[in-house]
DRENDO-1510 file (C-alpha; in Angstrom, 1 decimal, always signed):
<recs>
REC; n; res; u; v; w
REC; 1; MET; -1.5; +89.1; +17.4 .
REC; 2; THR; +0.4; +92.3; +16.8 .
REC; 3; PRO; +0.3; +94.7; +13.9 .
REC; 4; THR; +2.9; +94.2; +11.2 .
REC; 5; ALA; +5.3; +96.9; +10.2 .
REC; 6; GLY; +3.5; +99.3; +7.9 .
REC; 7; SER; +0.1; +98.1; +8.8 .
REC; 8; HIS; -0.5; +101.3; +10.8 .
REC; 9; LEU; -2.9; +99.5; +13.1 .
REC; 10; THR; -2.7; +100.1; +16.8 .
REC; 11; PRO; -2.6; +97.0; +19.1 .
REC; 12; GLY; -6.3; +97.7; +19.9 .
REC; 13; GLU; -7.3; +97.9; +16.3 .
REC; 14; ALA; -5.4; +94.7; +15.5 .
REC; 15; VAL; -7.2; +92.8; +18.3 .
REC; 16; ALA; -10.5; +94.3; +17.3 .
REC; 17; GLN; -10.2; +92.5; +13.9 .
REC; 18; ARG; -10.4; +89.2; +15.8 .
REC; 19; THR; -13.3; +87.3; +17.3 .
REC; 20; ILE; -12.3; +86.3; +20.8 .
REC; 21; THR; -13.8; +83.0; +22.0 .
REC; 22; ALA; -11.4; +82.5; +24.9 .
REC; 23; TYR; -8.2; +84.0; +26.3 .
REC; 24; THR; -5.3; +82.4; +24.3 .
REC; 25; LEU; -1.7; +83.1; +23.5 .
REC; 26; THR; +0.5; +82.1; +20.6 .
REC; 27; PRO; +3.1; +79.4; +21.4 .
REC; 28; GLU; +5.8; +82.1; +21.6 .
REC; 29; GLN; +3.7; +84.4; +23.8 .
REC; 30; LEU; +2.8; +81.4; +26.1 .
REC; 31; ARG; +6.5; +80.4; +26.4 .
REC; 32; LYS; +7.4; +84.0; +27.5 .
REC; 33; ALA; +4.4; +84.3; +29.8 .
REC; 34; GLU; +5.2; +81.1; +31.6 .
REC; 35; ALA; +8.9; +82.0; +31.9 .
REC; 36; LEU; +8.0; +85.5; +33.2 .
REC; 37; HIS; +5.4; +84.0; +35.6 .
REC; 38; ARG; +8.0; +81.6; +37.1 .
REC; 39; THR; +10.7; +84.3; +37.4 .
REC; 40; ALA; +8.3; +86.9; +39.0 .
REC; 41; LEU; +7.0; +84.3; +41.5 .
REC; 42; THR; +10.6; +83.3; +42.4 .
REC; 43; LEU; +11.6; +86.8; +42.9 .
REC; 44; SER; +8.5; +87.6; +45.0 .
REC; 45; LEU; +9.0; +84.6; +47.3 .
REC; 46; SER; +12.7; +85.4; +47.6 .
REC; 47; SER; +12.0; +88.9; +48.7 .
REC; 48; THR; +9.4; +87.8; +51.3 .
REC; 49; LEU; +11.7; +85.1; +52.7 .
REC; 50; LEU; +14.7; +87.4; +52.8 .
REC; 51; THR; +12.8; +90.0; +54.8 .
REC; 52; LEU; +11.5; +87.4; +57.3 .
REC; 53; ALA; +15.0; +85.9; +57.6 .
REC; 54; VAL; +16.7; +89.2; +58.1 .
REC; 55; LEU; +14.2; +90.2; +60.8 .
REC; 56; ALA; +14.5; +86.8; +62.5 .
REC; 57; VAL; +18.3; +87.1; +62.5 .
REC; 58; THR; +18.0; +90.6; +64.0 .
REC; 59; VAL; +15.8; +89.3; +66.8 .
REC; 60; CYS; +17.8; +86.1; +67.6 .
REC; 61; PHE; +21.2; +87.8; +67.5 .
REC; 62; ARG; +20.0; +90.7; +69.7 .
REC; 63; ILE; +20.7; +93.4; +67.2 .
REC; 64; GLY; +17.5; +95.3; +68.3 .
REC; 65; PRO; +18.9; +95.9; +71.9 .
REC; 66; ARG; +22.2; +97.2; +70.4 .
REC; 67; LEU; +20.3; +99.6; +68.2 .
REC; 68; ALA; +18.3; +100.7; +71.2 .
REC; 69; ARG; +21.4; +101.3; +73.3 .
REC; 70; ALA; +22.9; +103.3; +70.5 .
REC; 71; ALA; +19.8; +105.4; +70.1 .
REC; 72; GLU; +19.7; +106.1; +73.9 .
REC; 73; ARG; +23.3; +107.2; +73.8 .
REC; 74; LEU; +22.5; +109.5; +70.9 .
REC; 75; SER; +19.7; +111.4; +72.7 .
REC; 76; ARG; +17.3; +111.1; +75.6 .
REC; 77; ARG; +14.4; +112.3; +73.4 .
REC; 78; ARG; +12.2; +109.5; +72.2 .
REC; 79; PHE; +11.5; +111.1; +68.8 .
REC; 80; VAL; +15.2; +111.5; +68.1 .
REC; 81; GLN; +15.7; +107.9; +69.0 .
REC; 82; ALA; +13.0; +106.9; +66.6 .
REC; 83; CYS; +14.7; +108.9; +63.9 .
REC; 84; PHE; +17.8; +106.7; +64.4 .
REC; 85; VAL; +16.2; +103.3; +64.9 .
REC; 86; ALA; +13.6; +103.4; +62.1 .
REC; 87; PRO; +16.1; +104.3; +59.3 .
REC; 88; ALA; +18.7; +101.9; +60.6 .
REC; 89; LEU; +16.3; +98.9; +60.4 .
REC; 90; LEU; +14.7; +99.9; +57.1 .
REC; 91; LEU; +18.0; +100.7; +55.4 .
REC; 92; VAL; +19.3; +97.2; +56.1 .
REC; 93; LEU; +16.1; +95.7; +54.7 .
REC; 94; PHE; +16.3; +98.0; +51.7 .
REC; 95; LEU; +19.9; +97.3; +50.8 .
REC; 96; LEU; +19.5; +93.5; +51.1 .
REC; 97; ASP; +16.4; +93.5; +49.0 .
REC; 98; LEU; +17.7; +95.9; +46.4 .
REC; 99; PRO; +19.5; +93.2; +44.3 .
REC; 100; ILE; +16.2; +91.2; +44.0 .
REC; 101; ALA; +14.3; +94.3; +43.0 .
REC; 102; ALA; +17.0; +95.1; +40.4 .
REC; 103; CYS; +16.7; +91.6; +39.0 .
REC; 104; GLY; +13.0; +92.1; +38.7 .
REC; 105; HIS; +13.5; +95.4; +36.8 .
REC; 106; ALA; +16.0; +93.8; +34.5 .
REC; 107; VAL; +13.5; +90.9; +33.8 .
REC; 108; TYR; +10.7; +93.4; +33.0 .
REC; 109; CYS; +13.0; +95.3; +30.7 .
REC; 110; ARG; +14.1; +92.1; +28.9 .
REC; 111; TYR; +10.5; +91.2; +28.3 .
REC; 112; GLY; +9.7; +94.7; +27.1 .
REC; 113; LEU; +7.3; +95.5; +29.9 .
REC; 114; SER; +9.5; +98.3; +31.2 .
REC; 115; VAL; +11.3; +101.0; +29.3 .
REC; 116; GLN; +12.5; +102.8; +32.4 .
REC; 117; GLY; +16.2; +103.6; +32.6 .
REC; 118; TRP; +18.3; +102.4; +35.5 .
REC; 119; ARG; +18.9; +106.0; +36.8 .
REC; 120; SER; +15.2; +106.7; +36.8 .
REC; 121; TRP; +14.4; +103.4; +38.4 .
REC; 122; PHE; +16.9; +103.8; +41.2 .
REC; 123; ALA; +15.7; +107.3; +41.9 .
REC; 124; ASP; +12.2; +105.9; +42.3 .
REC; 125; GLN; +13.5; +103.3; +44.7 .
REC; 126; LEU; +15.2; +106.0; +46.8 .
REC; 127; ARG; +12.1; +108.2; +46.8 .
REC; 128; SER; +10.0; +105.2; +47.8 .
REC; 129; GLU; +12.4; +104.3; +50.6 .
REC; 130; LEU; +12.6; +107.9; +51.9 .
REC; 131; LEU; +8.8; +108.1; +52.1 .
REC; 132; LEU; +8.7; +104.7; +53.9 .
REC; 133; VAL; +11.3; +105.9; +56.4 .
REC; 134; LEU; +9.5; +109.1; +57.1 .
REC; 135; LEU; +6.3; +107.3; +57.7 .
REC; 136; ALA; +8.0; +104.6; +59.8 .
REC; 137; VAL; +9.6; +107.2; +62.1 .
REC; 138; LEU; +6.2; +108.5; +63.0 .
REC; 139; VAL; +4.6; +105.1; +63.2 .
REC; 140; PHE; +7.4; +103.6; +65.4 .
REC; 141; TRP; +7.5; +106.7; +67.6 .
REC; 142; GLY; +3.7; +106.7; +68.0 .
REC; 143; LEU; +3.3; +103.0; +68.5 .
REC; 144; CYS; +6.0; +102.8; +71.2 .
REC; 145; ALA; +4.4; +105.7; +73.0 .
REC; 146; ILE; +1.0; +104.0; +73.0 .
REC; 147; ILE; +2.5; +100.7; +74.1 .
REC; 148; ARG; +4.3; +102.4; +77.1 .
REC; 149; ARG; +1.0; +104.1; +78.2 .
REC; 150; LYS; -1.8; +101.6; +77.4 .
REC; 151; ARG; -2.2; +98.0; +78.5 .
REC; 152; ARG; -4.6; +97.3; +75.5 .
REC; 153; TRP; -2.3; +99.1; +73.2 .
REC; 154; TRP; -3.5; +97.2; +70.1 .
REC; 155; PHE; -6.9; +99.0; +70.3 .
REC; 156; TYR; -5.5; +102.5; +70.7 .
REC; 157; ALA; -3.0; +101.8; +67.9 .
REC; 158; TRP; -5.9; +100.8; +65.7 .
REC; 159; LEU; -7.8; +103.9; +66.5 .
REC; 160; ALA; -4.7; +106.0; +65.7 .
REC; 161; SER; -4.3; +104.1; +62.4 .
REC; 162; LEU; -7.7; +105.2; +61.1 .
REC; 163; PRO; -6.9; +108.9; +60.5 .
REC; 164; VAL; -3.5; +107.9; +59.2 .
REC; 165; MET; -5.0; +105.6; +56.5 .
REC; 166; ALA; -7.6; +108.2; +55.6 .
REC; 167; ALA; -4.9; +110.9; +55.3 .
REC; 168; LEU; -2.6; +108.8; +53.1 .
REC; 169; THR; -5.5; +107.9; +50.8 .
REC; 170; PHE; -6.6; +111.5; +50.6 .
REC; 171; ALA; -3.0; +112.9; +50.0 .
REC; 172; ALA; -1.6; +110.2; +47.7 .
REC; 173; PRO; -3.0; +111.6; +44.4 .
REC; 174; VAL; -1.7; +115.1; +45.1 .
REC; 175; LEU; +1.4; +114.7; +47.2 .
REC; 176; ILE; +2.8; +111.2; +46.6 .
REC; 177; ASP; +1.8; +110.0; +43.1 .
REC; 178; PRO; +3.3; +113.1; +41.3 .
REC; 179; LEU; +6.7; +112.2; +42.8 .
REC; 180; PHE; +6.8; +109.1; +40.6 .
REC; 181; ASN; +4.8; +109.9; +37.5 .
REC; 182; ARG; +3.6; +112.9; +35.4 .
REC; 183; PHE; -0.1; +113.8; +35.3 .
REC; 184; GLU; -2.1; +116.2; +33.3 .
REC; 185; PRO; -5.8; +116.7; +32.7 .
REC; 186; LEU; -6.9; +114.4; +29.9 .
REC; 187; ALA; -8.8; +117.2; +28.3 .
REC; 188; LYS; -5.5; +119.0; +27.7 .
REC; 189; SER; -4.0; +116.3; +25.4 .
REC; 190; ASN; -7.1; +114.5; +24.2 .
REC; 191; PRO; -10.2; +116.7; +24.5 .
REC; 192; GLU; -12.3; +114.3; +22.3 .
REC; 193; LEU; -11.7; +111.4; +24.6 .
REC; 194; ALA; -12.3; +113.5; +27.7 .
REC; 195; THR; -15.7; +114.5; +26.2 .
REC; 196; GLU; -16.6; +110.9; +25.5 .
REC; 197; LEU; -15.6; +109.8; +29.0 .
REC; 198; GLN; -17.6; +112.6; +30.6 .
REC; 199; SER; -20.6; +111.7; +28.5 .
REC; 200; MET; -20.4; +108.1; +29.7 .
REC; 201; ALA; -20.1; +109.3; +33.3 .
REC; 202; ARG; -23.3; +111.4; +32.8 .
REC; 203; SER; -25.1; +108.3; +31.5 .
REC; 204; ALA; -24.2; +106.7; +34.9 .
REC; 205; GLY; -25.8; +109.6; +36.7 .
REC; 206; LEU; -22.5; +111.3; +37.6 .
REC; 207; ASN; -21.1; +114.7; +36.7 .
REC; 208; ILE; -17.4; +114.2; +36.8 .
REC; 209; PRO; -15.6; +117.4; +35.8 .
REC; 210; SER; -12.8; +117.2; +33.4 .
REC; 211; SER; -10.5; +118.4; +36.2 .
REC; 212; ARG; -11.0; +114.9; +37.8 .
REC; 213; ILE; -10.0; +112.9; +34.8 .
REC; 214; PHE; -6.2; +112.7; +34.4 .
REC; 215; LEU; -3.8; +111.2; +31.9 .
REC; 216; MET; -0.7; +109.6; +33.4 .
REC; 217; ARG; +2.5; +109.5; +31.3 .
REC; 218; ALA; +3.0; +105.8; +32.0 .
REC; 219; SER; +4.9; +105.3; +28.6 .
REC; 220; ASP; +7.9; +107.0; +30.2 .
REC; 221; LYS; +8.4; +103.8; +32.2 .
REC; 222; VAL; +6.2; +100.9; +31.1 .
REC; 223; THR; +4.5; +99.5; +28.0 .
REC; 224; THR; +1.5; +97.9; +29.7 .
REC; 225; TYR; -2.0; +99.3; +30.0 .
REC; 226; ASN; -4.0; +100.5; +33.0 .
REC; 227; ALA; -6.4; +103.0; +34.5 .
REC; 228; TYR; -7.4; +103.4; +38.1 .
REC; 229; VAL; -9.5; +105.4; +40.6 .
REC; 230; THR; -7.7; +107.0; +43.6 .
REC; 231; GLY; -8.2; +109.5; +46.4 .
REC; 232; PHE; -11.5; +110.5; +48.0 .
REC; 233; GLY; -13.4; +113.7; +48.6 .
REC; 234; ALA; -11.6; +116.7; +47.0 .
REC; 235; THR; -8.8; +114.4; +45.7 .
REC; 236; LYS; -10.9; +111.7; +44.1 .
REC; 237; ARG; -10.0; +111.2; +40.5 .
REC; 238; ILE; -9.9; +108.8; +37.5 .
REC; 239; VAL; -6.5; +108.2; +36.0 .
REC; 240; VAL; -6.0; +106.8; +32.5 .
REC; 241; TRP; -2.5; +105.7; +31.4 .
REC; 242; ASP; -1.4; +107.3; +28.1 .
REC; 243; ASN; -0.5; +103.9; +26.7 .
REC; 244; THR; -4.2; +102.9; +27.2 .
REC; 245; ALA; -5.5; +106.1; +25.5 .
REC; 246; ARG; -3.0; +105.7; +22.6 .
REC; 247; ASP; -3.2; +102.0; +21.8 .
REC; 248; LEU; -6.8; +101.0; +22.5 .
REC; 249; THR; -9.8; +101.7; +20.3 .
REC; 250; LEU; -12.4; +104.0; +21.6 .
REC; 251; PRO; -14.9; +101.2; +22.5 .
REC; 252; GLN; -12.1; +99.4; +24.3 .
REC; 253; THR; -11.0; +102.6; +26.1 .
REC; 254; LEU; -14.7; +103.2; +27.1 .
REC; 255; PHE; -14.8; +99.7; +28.6 .
REC; 256; VAL; -11.7; +100.3; +30.7 .
REC; 257; PHE; -13.1; +103.7; +31.8 .
REC; 258; GLY; -16.5; +102.0; +32.6 .
REC; 259; HIS; -14.6; +99.6; +34.8 .
REC; 260; GLU; -12.9; +102.4; +36.7 .
REC; 261; LEU; -16.2; +104.3; +36.8 .
REC; 262; GLY; -17.6; +101.2; +38.5 .
REC; 263; HIS; -15.0; +101.6; +41.3 .
REC; 264; TYR; -16.1; +105.3; +41.5 .
REC; 265; VAL; -19.8; +104.7; +41.6 .
REC; 266; LEU; -19.7; +101.6; +43.9 .
REC; 267; HIS; -17.5; +103.5; +46.4 .
REC; 268; HIS; -14.8; +100.9; +46.3 .
REC; 269; ILE; -12.2; +103.2; +47.8 .
REC; 270; LEU; -14.3; +103.8; +50.9 .
REC; 271; LEU; -15.1; +100.1; +51.1 .
REC; 272; GLY; -11.4; +99.3; +50.7 .
REC; 273; LEU; -10.6; +101.6; +53.6 .
REC; 274; LEU; -13.2; +100.0; +55.8 .
REC; 275; PHE; -12.0; +96.5; +54.9 .
REC; 276; THR; -8.4; +97.5; +55.6 .
REC; 277; ALA; -9.5; +98.9; +59.0 .
REC; 278; LEU; -11.2; +95.6; +59.9 .
REC; 279; LEU; -8.0; +93.7; +58.9 .
REC; 280; PHE; -5.9; +96.1; +61.0 .
REC; 281; PHE; -8.3; +95.6; +63.9 .
REC; 282; ALA; -7.8; +91.8; +63.9 .
REC; 283; GLY; -4.1; +92.1; +63.0 .
REC; 284; LEU; -3.2; +94.4; +65.8 .
REC; 285; TRP; -5.1; +92.3; +68.3 .
REC; 286; LEU; -3.1; +89.2; +67.1 .
REC; 287; LEU; +0.1; +91.2; +67.1 .
REC; 288; GLN; -0.2; +92.1; +70.7 .
REC; 289; ARG; -1.0; +88.5; +71.7 .
REC; 290; LEU; +1.9; +87.1; +69.7 .
REC; 291; THR; +4.4; +89.7; +70.8 .
REC; 292; GLU; +3.6; +89.4; +74.5 .
REC; 293; GLY; +3.6; +85.6; +74.3 .
REC; 294; ALA; +7.0; +85.6; +72.5 .
REC; 295; LEU; +8.5; +87.9; +75.1 .
REC; 296; ARG; +7.2; +85.9; +78.0 .
REC; 297; ARG; +9.1; +82.9; +76.7 .
REC; 298; PHE; +12.1; +84.4; +75.0 .
REC; 299; GLY; +12.3; +88.0; +76.1 .
REC; 300; ALA; +15.3; +87.4; +78.5 .
REC; 301; GLN; +17.1; +85.4; +75.9 .
REC; 302; TRP; +16.6; +88.1; +73.3 .
REC; 303; GLN; +17.4; +90.9; +75.8 .
REC; 304; ILE; +14.1; +92.6; +75.1 .
REC; 305; ALA; +12.7; +94.2; +78.2 .
REC; 306; GLY; +9.2; +94.9; +76.9 .
REC; 307; THR; +7.0; +95.7; +73.9 .
REC; 308; GLY; +7.3; +99.4; +74.4 .
REC; 309; GLU; +11.1; +99.4; +74.0 .
REC; 310; TRP; +13.0; +100.1; +70.8 .
REC; 311; SER; +14.7; +96.7; +71.2 .
REC; 312; SER; +11.3; +95.1; +70.5 .
REC; 313; LEU; +10.8; +96.7; +67.1 .
REC; 314; PRO; +12.5; +93.9; +65.0 .
REC; 315; LEU; +10.3; +91.3; +66.7 .
REC; 316; ILE; +7.1; +93.4; +66.1 .
REC; 317; LEU; +8.1; +93.9; +62.5 .
REC; 318; LEU; +8.8; +90.1; +62.1 .
REC; 319; LEU; +5.4; +89.2; +63.5 .
REC; 320; ALA; +3.6; +91.9; +61.6 .
REC; 321; SER; +5.2; +90.7; +58.4 .
REC; 322; LEU; +4.1; +87.1; +59.1 .
REC; 323; LEU; +0.6; +88.3; +59.8 .
REC; 324; SER; +0.6; +90.3; +56.7 .
REC; 325; PHE; +1.7; +87.3; +54.6 .
REC; 326; PHE; -0.9; +85.0; +56.0 .
REC; 327; SER; -3.7; +87.6; +55.6 .
REC; 328; GLU; -2.9; +88.0; +51.9 .
REC; 329; PRO; -5.6; +85.5; +50.8 .
REC; 330; VAL; -8.3; +87.5; +52.6 .
REC; 331; ALA; -7.2; +90.9; +51.1 .
REC; 332; SER; -6.8; +89.3; +47.7 .
REC; 333; ALA; -10.3; +87.8; +47.8 .
REC; 334; PHE; -11.8; +91.2; +48.7 .
REC; 335; SER; -9.9; +92.9; +45.9 .
REC; 336; ARG; -11.0; +90.2; +43.3 .
REC; 337; TRP; -14.6; +90.8; +44.4 .
REC; 338; GLU; -14.3; +94.5; +43.9 .
REC; 339; GLU; -12.6; +94.0; +40.5 .
REC; 340; HIS; -15.4; +91.6; +39.3 .
REC; 341; GLN; -18.1; +94.1; +40.3 .
REC; 342; ALA; -16.3; +96.8; +38.3 .
REC; 343; ASP; -16.1; +94.4; +35.3 .
REC; 344; VAL; -19.9; +93.9; +35.5 .
REC; 345; PHE; -20.4; +97.7; +35.7 .
REC; 346; GLY; -18.1; +98.4; +32.8 .
REC; 347; LEU; -19.9; +95.9; +30.6 .
REC; 348; LYS; -23.2; +97.5; +31.5 .
REC; 349; MET; -21.9; +100.9; +30.7 .
REC; 350; ILE; -20.7; +100.1; +27.1 .
REC; 351; THR; -23.8; +98.0; +26.3 .
REC; 352; PRO; -25.7; +101.0; +24.8 .
REC; 353; LEU; -22.6; +102.2; +23.0 .
REC; 354; THR; -21.6; +99.2; +20.9 .
REC; 355; GLY; -23.3; +96.5; +19.0 .
REC; 356; ASN; -21.3; +93.7; +20.8 .
REC; 357; PRO; -20.3; +94.8; +24.3 .
REC; 358; SER; -19.2; +91.3; +25.3 .
REC; 359; GLN; -16.8; +91.0; +22.4 .
REC; 360; VAL; -15.4; +94.5; +23.0 .
REC; 361; ALA; -14.7; +93.6; +26.7 .
REC; 362; ALA; -13.2; +90.2; +25.7 .
REC; 363; GLN; -10.9; +91.9; +23.1 .
REC; 364; THR; -9.8; +94.4; +25.8 .
REC; 365; PHE; -8.9; +91.7; +28.3 .
REC; 366; GLN; -7.2; +89.7; +25.5 .
REC; 367; LEU; -5.1; +92.8; +24.7 .
REC; 368; LEU; -4.3; +93.5; +28.4 .
REC; 369; GLY; -3.3; +89.9; +28.9 .
REC; 370; GLU; -1.1; +89.7; +25.8 .
REC; 371; ARG; +0.7; +93.0; +26.6 .
REC; 372; SER; +1.5; +91.9; +30.2 .
REC; 373; TYR; +2.2; +88.2; +29.3 .
REC; 374; SER; -0.5; +87.1; +31.7 .
REC; 375; VAL; -0.5; +83.3; +31.9 .
REC; 376; PRO; -3.9; +81.6; +31.0 .
REC; 377; ASP; -3.9; +79.0; +33.7 .
REC; 378; PRO; -2.0; +80.1; +36.9 .
REC; 379; SER; -2.0; +77.8; +39.9 .
REC; 380; PRO; -5.3; +78.0; +41.8 .
REC; 381; LEU; -3.4; +78.3; +45.1 .
REC; 382; LEU; -1.4; +81.3; +43.7 .
REC; 383; VAL; -4.7; +82.9; +42.5 .
REC; 384; PHE; -6.2; +82.3; +46.0 .
REC; 385; TRP; -3.2; +83.7; +47.8 .
REC; 386; GLU; -2.2; +86.8; +46.0 .
REC; 387; TYR; -4.2; +87.6; +42.8 .
REC; 388; SER; -5.8; +91.0; +43.3 .
REC; 389; HIS; -7.8; +90.5; +40.1 .
REC; 390; PRO; -9.6; +87.5; +38.6 .
REC; 391; THR; -7.4; +85.8; +36.0 .
REC; 392; THR; -7.5; +87.1; +32.5 .
REC; 393; ALA; -9.0; +83.8; +31.3 .
REC; 394; GLU; -11.8; +84.1; +33.9 .
REC; 395; ARG; -12.6; +87.7; +33.0 .
REC; 396; VAL; -12.8; +86.8; +29.3 .
REC; 397; ARG; -15.1; +83.8; +30.0 .
REC; 398; PHE; -17.3; +86.0; +32.2 .
REC; 399; VAL; -17.9; +88.7; +29.6 .
REC; 400; LEU; -18.4; +86.2; +26.8 .
REC; 401; ASN; -21.0; +84.4; +28.9 .
REC; 402; GLN; -22.9; +87.7; +29.3 .
REC; 403; HIS; -23.4; +88.0; +25.5 .
REC; 404; LEU; -27.2; +87.2; +25.5 .
REC; 405; GLY; -27.9; +89.5; +28.4 .
REC; 406; ALA; -25.9; +92.3; +26.8 .
REC; 407; ASN; -28.0; +92.0; +23.6 .
REC; 408; GLU; -31.2; +92.1; +25.6 .
REC; 409; VAL; -30.1; +95.2; +27.4 .
REC; 410; THR; -29.1; +96.9; +24.2 .
REC; 411; LYS; -32.6; +96.2; +22.7 .
REC; 412; GLY; -34.2; +97.7; +25.8 .
REC; 413; THR; -32.3; +101.0; +25.3 .
REC; 414; ARG; -33.4; +101.5; +21.7 .
</recs>
């Protein structure tokens, strides 16, 4: 349901006039949601398969050894060679995948989920690729150096990855995120909302200064709603999209904030880092086994002398991509668990603030689902494999089933 012209209701106010009993879409919304779902899934699978196919061709047609020889002719310094090999490999992958990414952007624009112009979108793609190349140069150079010096290189590579992951998580809010979006303290544009959010944080036993609550100008690019927690230590912050603050009612916004506050209070960023470190530990161990096994059997045919050579990088990337793909269900399950815990926390946080917290939460999820065309009943296999959040229908069912408990808690706070 959307407000009619002249009704002057925000989307949040329009949804708040309804009683949500389940996550549902109108026939027209459902048609669009299913079409978008199929298209997005097709594009995602196409991108993954294209990447794997390109890397497989690079390995089988011995393009890696040719890149290695060109790098060695360019310079005898390993770091300079890395500066040649990494951009060459990633540029090919970027250019071949760019049409799929552009199709995805066109689809999101057609469905009204994106309002970003093509020039801005392409600039974001270039910035993202440049950052990836810079990181890949350091990673490729460091990984090959470790492989050439250590027999159990997977373990030392894992140790080296820990400070890198921590540094990226710490630096992202202040160095990387501002390259793609505009941020400002929420108190600057909406001091009343900032005060309400700080009051909620204090009720959870936290003193979050206004300098750590930011508004992101998401409306420059998208029409959807979101908020998130990022960084840690001195860079830890809560970010609310301006679409969210503009279109949702205050109780709905407080629920969204309570959810993000749950990530903050429950230390989900730190837990995520630890979980990723464990995945890396297992993944790098498997990567060494698979790489060395493949080279023993096919190394001569592929003209790859060893794992520490530049010629082996396409093979390492191919195997790492396969491992990443097959580990998605594990990472997705962990993420869904964190998101569910944050939903529980958010519901508890708004219980003393509204007469019907379950309905406020259900209306919020209904609005989020409608705006993003979330399908009510996606394939269980797809949910298992790649959904980072519980489905919208599951989240609505959960909060509605907590109605009795929410009333009891509310009575206990009076």
